[in-house]
N, C-alpha and C positions, 0 to 999 in steps of 0.2 A: 508786584506783577503789573504790567501795563496792558490794559485792554481798551480798545478804541470805544469811544462813546457811541458810535454808529452801531456797532455790534451789540452793545448792551441795550440800546434803545430798541433794536430789532427783537431781542429776547423779550423785552417788556411788552411790546406791541403784538408779537406773533409767537406766543409761548409754545405752541405746538410744532413750530418749525425748528428743527434741530440744526439747521445749517450754520447759524451763527454760533451756537454752542460748540459745534465741532470745529469751526474755524478758530475759535479761541483756544480750544483744546490742542489743536495742531501747533499753534503758535507757541503755546506754553511748553509743550513737550519738546519742541525744537530747541529750546534753550535749557532743557533739563529741569523744568519746574514740575514737581509731582502733582500739582493741581490740575495740570493738563490731562494726565492719565486718569485722575479721579473723575473729571468731567466726562471723558470718553467712556469710562466704565459705567457710570450712572446712566448716561444716555443709552448705552447698549442694553443695560438691564431693563430699562423702561420700554424700549422699542422692540426688543426681541425676547419675549417671555419664554420662548421655547428653545433658546440657545443651548447647544450641547454642552458648552463649557460654563453654564450658568453658575454652578457651585464654585468653580475656581474664580470666576469674576466677583462673586460675593465675598469670597475670602480676601481677595486682593483689595477691593474697595473698602472693606472693613479695616484692613491693615493701614491703608492710607488715611482713612478717616481718623483713626485713633492717634496716628502720629502727627497729623497736621491740622485737623479741623479747628482745634482751639486757637491756633494762630490765625487761620483764615477768618475766624469770626470774632476776634478779640475786640474789634470796634463796636460790636453789638452788645457786649456784656453789660455795660453800664446802663443801657437804655431799655432793653426788651426782656420780658420775663422768660421767654424761650423762642426758639426758631426751628425751622426744619428745612432740609435740603430736598430738592427735586431736580433730577436730571442735571446735576452738577453745580447748581447754584442755590443759595438760600432763597426760598420761594415764599415762605410764610413766616410771619412773626406774630408774637402775642405782646400786646402793648397795654399797659395800665393807663387809663384815661388821664389820671392825675399827672403822669410823667410826660405825656404827649406834647404839651406846649413847650417843654424844655429840650426836646430832642433837636440837635443841630440840623439845620435845613439840608446840609450837604452830606449827611451821614451815609445815605444810601446811593450816592452818586455812582459808586463802583459796584453796587450790589443790586441786581435787578429783581428785588422782592416784588411779588405780585399781590400778595394777600396780607391783610392785617386783621387780626382778631382783637377786638377791643374789649377789655374787661374792666370792672369797677367803674362803669360809666354813669350810674345813676347819680343825677345832680351835677355831673361834671362835663356833659357833652357840649355845652355852650363854648367852653374854652377849647375843646378838641377841634371844633369846626374851623378855627383860624390857625391851628397848629401847622407850621410850614411842612412838616414831615408828611402830612396827610395827602399832599399832592403827588407822592411817590407811588401810590398804590392803585392797582387795577380793581381790587376786590376789597370791600369793606364789610366785615362780619361782626354783628352785635349779638349773635346767638350761637348756641344756647347759653343762658346764664350759668347753667351747671358746669360749664367748662372750667370755671374756677370757684372753689368753695367760698361761700360767703358773698358772691356777687349777686346784687339785687337785680330784679327784673326792671326792664325799661318800660316806661309808660309813654303815652302821648305827650305828657308834660315834659318828659326828658328829651324826646326826639324832635319835637317841634322847634325849640330854640336852636338845636343843632342844625337842622336843615335851613332854617331862616338865615343863619349866619354863614353858611357855606359861601366861599368866594367864587366868583365867575372863573371858569376854566378848570374847575375841579375834575379829576379824570376817572374815578372809579366807574367801571361799567357793570359791576356786580354789587348788589346790596342784599345782605341777609339780616332780617329782623326776627327770625324764627324764635318761637318760644318766649316771646315778650308780649305783654298785653297791649300791643299797639293796634289801634283801630283806624277808622276812616279819617279821623282828624290827622293822625300821624302820616297816613299815606298821602293825604292831600298836601301836607307840608313837603313830602318828597316830590310830589308832582310839580310844586311851585319852585323847587330849588334848581340850581344850575346842574344838578346831577341828572335831572329827568331826561334831558335831550340825548344823553349818551348811554343811558342805562339799558343793558341787554338782559339782565337776570335779576329778578326781584323775588326774594324769599320771604313769604308771609305765613309760612306753615306754623300751625299752632299759635297763631296770634288772635287778636280780637277782630280781625278783618271781617267785614260783613258785605252785603250787596252794594252798599255805598262805596266801599273800598274797591270792589271790582269795577264799579262804574268809573271811578277815578282812574284806575290803571288802564282801562280800555277806552278812555275818553279822549285820546289823542295827545295826551301830554307826554307819552313815552313812545315816540315814533320808532325807536330801535329795539323795543322790548321783544325778546325771543323766548324767555322762560319765565313763567309765573307760577309760584308755589303757593297753594292754598290748602294743603293737606291739614286735616284736623281743625279747620276753622268752623265757625258756627253759621252755616248758610241755610239752615232749615227754613227760615222765613223769607228767603230770597224770592223776589217777585220778578218773573221773567220780563215783564214790561219795563222794568227799571234798568235793564241792561242796555248799554249803548250799542251803536252799530260798529264801533271800533274801527272806523275807516282809517286806513293807513298802517295799522298794526298787523304784523305777520308773526304770530307765535309759532315756535317750533316745539316747545314743550309746555304742557299744561298739567299740573298736579292738583287733582281735586279730591283725592281719596279721603274717605271718612269726614267729609265736610258737611254731609247732610243736605247737599244741594238738591232741591226738588227736581223731579223728572222734567217738568216743563221748562224750568230754568236751564237745566243741563242741555236739553235739546236746542234751546235758543242760543246758548253759548257755542255749541258745536256747529250751529248753522251760520255763525258770523263769518264774514270774510277773514277775520283775524285768525280763525282756526283752520283755514283751508290748507295750510302748509305744515300742519302738525306732524312731527316725527315721533314724539313720545307723549303718551296720554295715560294718566292715572285716573281710573274710574272705580277704584276699590270701594266696596261697600255702598255703592250708589244704586238707586232704583233706575232701571232701564226700561224704555218703552220700545214698541215696534219702530217708532220713528228714530230712536237712537241707533238701531241697527242699520237703518237706511242712511243715516248720517255717517256712520262708520264706513259704509261702502264708498261714500264720497271721499272720505279721507284715505282710503286704501292705497292710492298711488304713492303717498308720501310717508305714511305711518310705518315706523320700524320698531316701536316698543309699545306694548299695550298691557296695562295692569288692570285685571278684572277680578281681584280677590273678592269672594263673598257676593257675587252678582247673580246668584241663582241661575246658573247657565245650563243646568242639566236638561237633556232632552231637546225639545223643539228650539229652545233659545240658543243652544250650541249650534244647532243646524242653521239657524238664522245667521249667526256670527260667521260660520264657515261659508255660507252662501254670499255673504257680503264681500268675499274676496280679500279679507284682511289677513287671515292667519298665515297664508302661504308666503307672505312678503316679510314677516316679522323676524327681527333678530332677537328680541326679548319678548317673552310671553309669560304672564302670571295668571294662572287659572286656579289658584289655591282657594280652598274653602267653598267650592261650588258643588260638592257632593256628587261629582260625576261618577257614573257607573260603567259597568262593562258595555252596556248598550251605547255609550257615548264614545267608546274607544275607536271604532271604525271611522266615525265622523272626524275625529281629531287626527287620526293617522292620514286619512285622505287629504286633509287640509294642510298639514305641515311636512309631510314626508319628503317632498321635493323642494322645500324651501331652504332659506339660509339660516334657520334658527340656531342661535348660539347659547341662549339661556332659557331654561324652562323651570318655573316654580310651580310645583304640582302637589302641594301639601293639602291635607284635609279633604281628599277625595276618596271614593269608595270602590275603586277598581280592584278586582281580584288579583292575586299574584300572577296568574296566567295572562290576564288582560294587560296588566302593567308591563310585563315582560314583552308582550307583543308590541305595545306602544314604544318601548325603549328600543327594540330592535328596528323599528320603522323610523326612528328619529334620524335626521340627516347627520352625516359625518362632521358637519360644521359645529355640532353641539359641544360646548366647553363647560357648561355649568348646569347642574341639575339639583333641585331642592325637593326632597321626598320626606320632609319632616312630618311627624305624626302619621306616618304610613305604617300599616302592619309589617312586622319584621319579615315575614315570608315574602311579601311583595317587594320590599327593599332589596332583599337578596336576589330575587328573580330579576329585578330591574338591573342589578349590577352587571349581570352577565350579558344584558342586552345592549347597554349603552356603547357608543362608539369608543374606540381606543384613544382618541385624542381628548377625552374628557379631562379637564384640569381642576374643576371644583365640584365637590360633593357636599351637600348639606343633608344630614340625616338626624335631626334633633328629635328627641322624645320618641324613639322607635323601639326601645327596649333592647338595644344592641348590647351583646356581651363580648368578652375578649374573643371567644371562638368565632362569633359572627363577623367581626371586623377582619379577622385573619382570613376567613373564608371569602370576604368581600374583595380584598386585595389579591388573593390567590386567583380569583376569577378574572383578573385584569392584569396579567403579567406585562403587557406592553404599554400600560398607561403610566404617565408621569404626572401624578396629581400635584397641584400647588397649594390648594386650599381645601381644608376639611373642617367641617363643623359637626360635632357629635354631642350636642348639649343634652344633659339630663338622660343619659343612658346608664349602662351598668359596667363601664369600662374601668379597668385598673391599669397600673403601670405595666403589667405584663403584656396586655393586649396592645397598648399604645406603642411600646417598644417593638413588638413583633411587626406591627404595621410599618413603622419607620425604618425597619431593617429589611424591607422588600424593595424591589426595583420601583414599584409604584409609589412607595412611601418615602423613598430617599429624596425625592424632588419636592416634598411638601415644605412650604415656607411658612404657612400660617395655619394654626390649628386651635380650635376652640373646644375645650374639654370641660367647660364649666358645668357644675352640677353632677359630675361623675364621682364615684366613691374612691378616688385616687388619694392615697395617704402617704405612703413612703415608697421608695425604690425607683422612682421615675428617673432620677439622675443616673443611678447605677445601671438601670435597665437600658438606657440609651447607649451605653457602651461606646463602641466605635462605629455607629451606624452610618456616619458620614452625612447625616442630615444637617441642613443649615436653616434653623428657624428664625424668622424675623418677627413673628407674633405668636404669643402663647397665652391663652386665657385659661386660668385655673380657678377662677372665682367659684365660690360655693362648692369647692372640693374639700378634701380633708387634709391637705398638705400643711405642714408646720414650718417653722422658721428654718430649721436645719435643712429640710428638703429644698426649700426655695434657695437658700444660700448655696447649696450644692449644685443646683441647676444653673445659677448665675456663673459658676466656675466651669461648667461643662463646655467643651469646644462646640457642641451642637448649638449652643445659645450665644456664642460670641458675636453673632450678627444681630442679636435680638434688638428689636426696636420698641416693641410694646409687650409689657407683662402685666397681667391683671390677676392679682391675688386677693381681691376683696372677699370678705365674708369667708375667710379661711382661718386656720389656727395660727397662721404666720404673724409674727410681730412686725407690724408695718414699719415701725421706727428702725428696727434692726435691718430690715430689707432696704429701707431708704439709705441708711448709713453705708451698707455694702454697695449699693448702686453708686453712691457718690465717690467712694474710694476706688471702685473698679473703673471709673471713667467710662461709664456705660453709654450705649447708643439708644437707650430706652426712650420711647416717645411719651410725651405728655398728652393729656386730654381727659375728657370726662370718664373714660374707662379706667384710668389709672390715677385717681386723685392724689395718692401719696407721692407720685412722681411729678404731678402737675405743679407742685410747689417748688420744684427744683429750678434753678436758673440754668440757662445754657442750652446747648444743642440737644434737641429732643427727638429728632427723627432718625438720626443715624445714617449710615452710609448707603443703604440700598434705595432709599427714597420712600415716599409715603405709600403705605399699603397696609390695610387693616380689614377687619371683618366687614366693616360698613362699606368698604370700597372693593370687596372681592369681585363684584360684578365687572370691574375693570378688565377681568379676564375675558369678558365677552367683547 
């Protein structure tokens, strides 16, 4: 195939703009190259999740993928552990740090890969820094170590030599160090590297980052930084006085959940000019003050996603939040774990009913079935995703009848759901086309699952998480001719055995499957892995499926990246 360098460069630099992808697709289709149709279909699936012919598109792109993907990616096989397609092109590769220095510099000239996940990097990152292939990536991901079994965590001693040796002109704009014990010294090395000037996204979640690391990131060395992830860090001793003014920085996303950041330091951080343009803010499990609510009011014009799990918002504090004018503008709202009661329902309804809300996480609250039904009826028609996990069963079923018909994702984990309950749930929503369902740790069997998938609401489901349910046998048989096209299926901690899993792999409903999780079941993982290899599967690798992560080759399959962790993409 012949694709112009200009179009490929455009894809690398503007990955969200599909014009170049479609231009390439049209040129290839014009001369009968099936890769053109493949690109067009993947772009269509990603850009129009509610297309009427989505099932047919999935079938066709799966057929093309199985017939041609091996040839399209043959040049990657000797060098990368695995890779994945997104919107028509290989978008993400997994690279062993020991192999990186030997990868030919021009290998990806015709492949606009954006992201590299580096594994096996402990003690080897110094050589990686000068590997020519590194200049091809927009995103550099060193976490989490659990991505590949046996991969050691990276320390400051590992990352400092890497960043010190990076050549001028290195291009990645995203850096993820999550779940490695990297601290202020490592972050300082990043700030002094050529990477700093162009970095827009820095992930330090669950690292050893402290207030000194924050001071470095907001101290002017990252002028283009837009997202800073500090979830799960240890900031309990952070001194507000040590935070810099962050002049010149304009953050759009700030993730602080479960960091222990003291209230005065949080308020200082939110008051900085760097926070004035925030669109996405994670305050989960942090202590809030009256000043915090005043600062949220200042952020209201730009804020579109707010995560406030476990923030003790019941009563007057919810009214303060509503009065701040934030809730009515949000696309995403997490109020889980706040023990909200019926008395809080009217406040919330008044705040969000006329807004553009698309995702609501509402687990661990104490509204009655009637009050929750009233809330769901009042939610805007824009709602696509609702999470009611750990909610009493009667309230979940009442809520089902109240939510808008365009709901695409439902999460109802640990709600005590039985087969009869889920059948009743979908029966109450005949016009709904769900795409994602999570029902972890309920009481579902194969009978209930198949009954759901054989309804108008269920046939559109592509991703379903059934982990922890008493499913043992009969799921493959019960699926029958439902017409469903699953791309992700999680059966971990169920009772399925080897024969059942092998039967599922042969079922037409799973021919487009990208991710299968059968950890902690009775299935023989080696037998399943062998069947996957023979079948030429589309199954995806990753920490959720460690037995597949060891396989070489194409791991995401034809539809593109979509899993339980990214289900919020529906919003």
